[in-house]
N, C-alpha and C positions, 0 to 999 in steps of 0.2 A: 187529750189534746191540749195544744197550747193555748195561751190566752188571745192572741191574735188572731188564731184560726177560727175561734169561736165568733169574735166579733165580725170576721168576714162573711163567715156563713149566715148570720143572723141579717146583716146588711143585705146580703143576696136575696134572702128570702122575702124581706121587707119590699125591696124593689120589685122584685118579680110578681110578688102578689098585687102591688099597686098597678102594674102594667098588664097584668093579667085581668083584673078587675076593669080597666080601660079599654081593652082591646075590641070591645064590643061597639065603640062608637063607629069604627067603620068610615074613617074618612079617607078621601079620595087624595091622592098626589104623591109627591115624593117624600119618603119617610125621612130623608136627610134634611129637609126643609120643616119639617113637622116639630115645632118646638117643644111637644109634650115627649118625644123620644130623646132630646137632649141629656135629660137627668141619666138615663140608662146607659146613652153613649158615654157620658162623662164618668159613670160608675166603672163601665167595663173597661174604658181606656184607662182609668187610674189602676184598676185591679190588674190589668195586663201589665201595665208599667211596673206595676209594685211587684207581682210575680215574676217579671222579667228579671227586674232588680234582684230579686233573691235569688233566682236561679244564676245570675251572671255573680253575684257576690258569694254565693256559698257553694255553687257547683263548678261552673265553667272556670272562673278565675283561680280558684286553688289548684284546679288541674293544669291550667296553662302555667301557673306558677311552679308547680312541682316539676312539669315537663321542662320549662326553662331552667329550674335549678339542676334538675337531672343532666340537662344537656351541658349546662356550664361546668358541672363537675366532671362529666364524662371528657369535655373539653380540656379542662386542667389536668385530668389523669393522663390523657393521651399526650399532653406537653411535656408533663413529667417522664412519661415512659419514653418518650422520643428523645428527651435530653439525657436520660439516663442510658439509653441505647446509643445514643450518639458519643457519650463518654466511653462505653464499653467498646464501641467501634474503634474510637481513637486509641484506647489501651491495646486492644488487638493489634491494630496498625502499628504501634509502636513496638509491640512484642514481636511481631513480624520483622520490622525493620531491624531491631536488634539481633534478632536470631539469624537473618540474613549476613548481618556484618560480622556476627560471630562465625557463621559458616564460611563466609570468605576468607577471613583471616586464619581460620582452621586449614582450609585447603591450600591457602597460599603456604601455609607451614608444612602441610604434608607435600605439596610439590616441591619445595624448596628442600626439603629433607629427601626426597627421592632423587632430586637431582643431584644433591651433594652425594648420596650413596651410589648413585650410578657413575658419577665421576670418580670417586674412591674404587670402586671396582673396576673401571676401565684402567684407572692408573695401575692397579694392582696387576691386571691381566697384561698392561704393557710393561711392567717391570719384569713379569713371569716371562713373557715372550721375548724381551731383551736378554733376560738372563740365560733362557733356552738357547736363543741366536748366538750368544756370546759363547756359551758352552760348545755349541756345534761349530761355531768359528774357529775356537780354539783347538776342538778334536780335528776340525778338517785341516787347519794348518800344521797340527802335529802329524797327522796322516800324510799332508803334503811334504814336510820335512822328512819323515820317515822314508817315504817313496823317492823323494829326491835323493837322500842318502843311499838308499837301494840303487837307484839307477846310477849314482855317481860311482858308486863302489863296482858295479857292474861295468860301467864304462871304463873305470880304471883297470878293473880285471881284464876285460877285453883289450884295452890298450896295451897292457902288459905283454899279454898273449901276441898281440898283432906285431907288437914291437920286436918281440923274441923271434917271431917267424920271419918278419921282414930283416931283421939283421941276418938271420942264419941264411935266408934264402939270398939276399943281394951281396951279402958280404961273407968273407971267409974268416971273419973274427969269431972268438969264442965268446959267447954270450953268457955274461955272469946273471944269473936270475936275480940274486938279491940286490946288485947294484942296479941292475935294470929297473926293478921294482921300485926302488927308492928314487931314481931319476923320473920316472913317470909319475910317481906321487907328487913329487916336488913340482914337476911342471902342471899337473892338474889342478895343484893348490894355487899356484900362482895364476893359472887360467880362471879358476873360480873366483878368486879374490878380486881380479880386475872387472868381473860382471857385477 
């Protein structure tokens, strides 16, 4: 045992034996007003305060101090974690914004490329269609000219025949086929040139 504990126990035994020896006096009245009980009350009060002080000094206060220190370190750790998570959040937010900007620019490039390709395809198809239409127009004009020539040839031939029949039926003249054909062709050329 420690030196202080031994002294306290000896003092306790002395005071208790003194009061046990004088307890037989049996005085009536309030024990608080009896001056014989004051040394015992003072002793126990001092002992209680001393024990209370020791308990507070070596048991309660260190526990409170460790709890406060632990709490302070937890708060500091939480603040550091909050700061780092805030910084990470800002980095993530910045990365997202950068990727959104990048995606917007890429999508605009893709859209512009698709529009230009579509325009080129449309222009190419228009050229192809115009070329085909021109070819059809040329072939249709050629067919029309060929048909026109055939019709004119038939008309001239019919005119030659009609002319020969009219001249033979209406007049007594002898019809020269070669000269009549020349005259009909010359007249038909003059008529076609006028139109």
